[in-house]
C-alpha positions in Angstrom: 0.1 0.1 -0.2 0.8 3.6 -0.5 0.3 6.4 2.0 -0.3 10.3 1.6 -0.9 13.4 4.0 -3.8 15.4 2.2 -4.5 18.8 3.0 -8.6 19.6 2.5 -8.4 23.6 2.6 -11.5 25.4 3.6 -12.5 28.7 4.7 -10.2 29.5 7.3 -12.8 31.1 9.9 -15.1 28.0 9.2 -13.2 24.6 8.5 -15.8 22.8 7.0 -17.6 21.1 3.8 -19.8 18.7 2.8 -19.4 17.0 -1.1 -19.9 13.7 -2.8 -17.3 11.4 -3.1 -17.1 7.5 -5.2 -13.7 6.3 -3.7 -11.3 4.8 -6.0 -12.6 2.0 -8.8 -11.9 -1.2 -7.9 -8.8 -2.9 -10.2 -6.4 -6.1 -10.1 -4.0 -3.8 -9.1 -6.1 -2.3 -5.5 -7.1 -5.9 -4.8 -3.4 -6.6 -4.8 -2.7 -4.2 -2.5 -1.6 -0.9 -5.0 -3.8 1.5 -3.5 -3.1 5.0 -2.1 -4.6 5.7 1.6 -4.8 8.8 2.9 -5.5 10.9 6.1 -5.7 14.4 6.7 -6.4 17.4 9.5 -10.0 17.1 9.3 -12.6 14.8 11.3 -15.0 12.9 8.8 -18.1 11.6 8.6 -19.1 8.8 5.7 -22.9 8.3 4.8 -23.4 5.3 2.0 -26.1 7.0 -0.4 -26.0 4.1 -2.6 -23.6 1.2 -4.0 -21.5 -1.4 -2.5 -17.7 -1.4 -2.1 -14.9 -1.7 0.7 -13.3 0.6 3.0 -10.1 0.5 4.2 -9.3 2.4 7.7 -6.0 1.8 9.4 -5.6 -1.8 9.9 -9.5 -2.8 9.4 -11.3 -3.2 6.3 -15.4 -2.7 6.5 -17.9 -3.6 3.3 -19.9 -0.9 2.3 -23.3 -1.1 1.7 -26.5 1.8 1.2 -27.2 3.1 4.2 -23.8 2.7 6.3 -22.0 5.5 7.9 -18.3 5.4 8.8 -16.3 7.8 11.4 -12.7 8.7 10.6 -10.5 10.5 13.1 -7.7 13.1 12.1 -4.7 10.1 12.6 -6.1 7.1 10.1 -5.0 6.5 7.1 -8.0 5.3 5.0 -9.6 4.9 1.5 -12.9 3.5 0.0 -12.9 1.2 -2.9 -15.8 1.4 -5.2 -17.0 -1.8 -6.6 -20.5 -0.8 -7.5 -21.9 2.8 -8.2 -20.6 4.1 -4.9 -21.8 7.1 -3.8 -20.7 8.7 -0.3 -21.8 11.6 1.3 -18.7 12.9 3.0 -18.8 15.6 5.7 -15.5 16.9 6.9 -14.5 19.5 9.6 -11.5 20.6 11.7 -11.6 20.2 15.5 -11.2 24.1 15.9 -14.6 24.7 14.7 -16.2 22.8 17.4 -13.8 23.1 20.6 -12.7 26.5 21.6 -10.7 25.0 24.9 -13.8 24.7 27.2 -13.9 21.3 28.8 -17.5 21.3 27.9 -16.8 21.3 24.5 -14.5 18.6 24.2 -17.3 16.0 24.9 -18.4 16.6 21.4 -15.1 15.6 19.8 -14.6 12.7 22.5 -16.6 10.4 20.0 -13.6 10.7 17.6 -10.2 10.8 19.8 -11.8 8.5 22.9 -12.3 5.2 21.7 -13.5 2.3 23.5 -12.4 -1.2 23.2 -13.7 -3.0 20.4 -14.5 0.0 18.7 -15.2 -0.3 14.8 -16.1 2.7 12.4 -18.6 1.3 10.6 -22.4 1.7 11.5 -24.7 -0.2 9.4 -28.3 0.5 7.9 -29.7 -1.0 10.4 -28.9 1.2 13.6 -31.9 3.6 14.5 -28.8 6.2 15.2 -27.7 6.1 11.6 -31.3 6.5 10.3 -31.5 9.9 13.1 -28.1 11.0 12.2 -28.6 11.1 8.3 -31.9 13.3 8.1 -29.7 16.2 10.0 -27.2 15.5 7.5 -29.5 15.7 4.6 -30.0 19.5 6.4 -27.0 20.4 6.4 -26.2 19.8 2.9 -29.3 21.7 2.3 -28.0 24.6 4.0 -24.6 24.5 2.4 -26.0 24.6 -1.0 -28.4 27.5 -0.4 -26.3 29.5 2.0 -28.7 31.8 3.2 -28.0 34.5 5.9 -27.3 32.8 8.8 -26.0 29.3 7.0 -23.2 29.1 9.3 -24.6 29.2 12.7 -27.2 26.6 11.4 -24.2 24.2 10.0 -22.7 24.3 13.7 -25.8 23.9 15.2 -26.8 20.7 13.4 -23.4 19.1 13.6 -23.0 19.9 17.2 -26.3 17.7 17.4 -24.8 14.7 15.7 -21.7 14.6 17.6 -24.1 15.0 20.9 -25.9 11.9 19.7 -22.9 10.4 18.6 -21.9 10.4 22.6 -24.5 9.9 23.7 -24.4 6.5 21.7 -21.1 5.6 22.9 -21.4 6.6 26.2 -24.5 4.4 26.8 -22.7 1.3 25.0 -20.0 -0.8 26.4 -16.9 0.3 29.1 -13.9 2.6 28.5 -10.7 1.3 27.7 -8.1 1.7 30.6 -6.0 4.2 28.2 -9.3 6.6 28.3 -10.0 6.1 31.5 -6.4 7.4 32.1 -6.8 10.5 29.9 -10.1 11.4 31.7 -8.6 11.3 35.1 -5.3 13.3 33.7 -7.3 16.0 32.0 -9.8 15.8 35.2 -6.3 17.1 37.1 -5.5 20.4 34.7 -9.2 21.2 34.3 -8.7 23.8 37.3 -6.1 25.8 35.2 -7.6 25.4 31.8 -10.8 26.8 33.2 -8.4 29.4 34.8 -6.8 29.9 31.0 -10.6 30.2 29.4 -11.6 32.6 31.5 -8.2 35.2 32.1 -6.3 34.6 28.7 -6.5 38.1 28.3 -4.1 38.7 31.1 -0.5 37.7 31.5 -0.4 34.2 32.7 2.6 32.7 34.9 3.4 29.1 34.8 3.7 29.3 38.4 0.3 30.3 38.9 -1.2 27.8 36.6 0.7 24.8 38.0 -0.4 26.0 41.7 -3.9 25.5 40.7 -3.6 22.2 39.9 -1.3 21.3 42.8 2.1 20.7 40.9 5.4 22.0 40.7 5.9 24.6 37.5 8.1 21.8 35.9 6.2 18.7 36.6 2.7 20.6 35.6 4.8 21.7 32.4 5.4 17.8 31.3 1.3 17.0 32.6 0.1 19.2 30.9 1.8 18.2 27.2 1.2 14.4 27.8 -2.3 15.4 28.3 -3.3 17.7 25.8 -0.5 16.6 23.1 0.5 20.5 23.1 2.5 22.9 25.6 0.5 25.1 28.3 1.5 28.4 26.2 0.4 26.9 22.9 -2.6 26.2 24.7 -2.9 30.2 25.6 -1.7 31.1 22.4 -4.8 29.0 20.4 -7.4 30.6 22.8 -6.1 34.1 22.2 -5.7 33.9 18.5 -9.5 32.3 18.2 -10.6 35.3 20.1 -8.8 37.5 18.0 -10.4 36.2 14.7 -14.1 36.8 16.3 -12.6 40.3 17.0 -11.2 40.6 13.5 -14.4 39.7 11.8 -16.7 41.4 14.4 -15.4 44.7 15.2 -13.5 47.8 13.7 -10.5 47.3 16.4 -7.3 48.4 15.1 -5.1 45.0 15.0 -2.7 46.6 17.6 -5.8 46.9 20.0 -7.2 43.2 19.1 -3.5 42.1 20.0 -3.8 43.9 23.4 -7.3 42.6 24.0 -6.2 39.1 23.5 -3.6 39.2 26.1 -0.4 40.2 23.9 1.9 42.6 24.9 3.8 42.6 21.6 2.5 43.1 18.3 5.4 41.2 16.3 4.7 38.2 18.6 1.1 38.5 17.7 1.6 39.0 14.3 4.0 35.6 14.4 1.4 33.5 16.5 -1.2 34.2 13.9 0.2 33.7 11.0 1.4 30.8 12.1 -2.0 29.2 13.0 -4.1 30.9 10.5 -1.8 30.8 7.5 -2.0 34.4 6.5 -1.9 37.9 8.9 -4.9 39.6 10.9 -5.0 41.7 7.9 -5.4 39.4 5.3 -8.0 37.2 7.4 -10.1 40.4 8.0 -10.6 41.2 4.4 -10.3 37.4 3.2 -13.1 36.1 0.9 -14.7 32.5 1.0 -12.4 29.9 -1.1 -13.6 26.7 -2.0 -12.2 23.5 -0.8 -8.9 22.2 -2.4 -6.9 18.8 -1.8 -3.3 18.8 -1.8 -1.5 15.4 -1.6 1.9 14.8 -0.3 2.8 11.5 -0.5 5.1 9.5 2.2 5.3 6.1 4.6 2.9 5.9 7.4 
C-alpha cells in the first residue's frame, strides 16, 4: 500500500465542507494492495447514499453497503474502494470549529478521540442512530448549498447535534478502555488550570500560578499538561487568544494593535507571528479574506 498526507483547505474561519465522493475504482492492482491510503487534519463522517464497496481504515477493512455510516479521525489512513456504483456523502470539519478550549466542548469530539475497546468505524444501515443522523446530514447539505443568511450558524448547530447524538450513543454502550480512563483522570487534574486560562487569557499568565491551581510544581505541570493535551501550555493559551482575535477581527473595527492587546499579547510583532503560524495569513489578510472553495493537496510518504 501507499500512503499520503491530504490537506483539505476550507474557509479559514469556518473549516467545514460537505461533498460527494465515489472512492477508488476497483482494479486488479488495488486488489493486490496497490492502493493509496490518505489521512488529513479534518475529522470525517461518511454516509453511503448508494452502491457497494470496501472501506480500508487503518488495519481494518469494512464492507460498504447502502445506508452505512463511517467515522474517521485525523490520524487514520483510509480509502474507499468502489465496487458497484458507490456514492458517499462526505462531511469533513476541523476540530477547532467545535472545540474552543472549553472543557465541555471536548465532549462533542470525544467519540473521535476516545474510542472504547472493540470500537468499529462502521455503523450499519439497521442502526436507528444512523437513520437519525442522516436526516440531520441532509439538512446540513441543504444549508451548505443554499448559503442563506445565517447558514454557518445553522450548520454548526446541526453538526453539534450530530456529535451530541454520537456522544450519547457511545456513552451508553460498553465501558471505556484503560487508556481512555487514564486520559479522563489526567484531564480532570488540569481542569482548574484550563478553566482559569479560558476565563483569563487576556491577562498575563504565569506558569507558576497555573501549576498551583492543579497542585503541581511548574516543571511537572508543564510536562503533565503537554502529555495530556498534546501541546504545551503556552501553545494552548495562544490558541485561545488567536481564536478570540479572529472573532474580534470579524465582528469589530478595532485596529490590529488594539486586538492584540485585548487578547493578551503584549507585543504586536509576536501577535503577528503567532497569528500567521496558526491561520496561515496575517491578521489584516484574515479580516478581508473571501470565501474559498475546498482544495485538496497531497504529499506522499510512509505512515
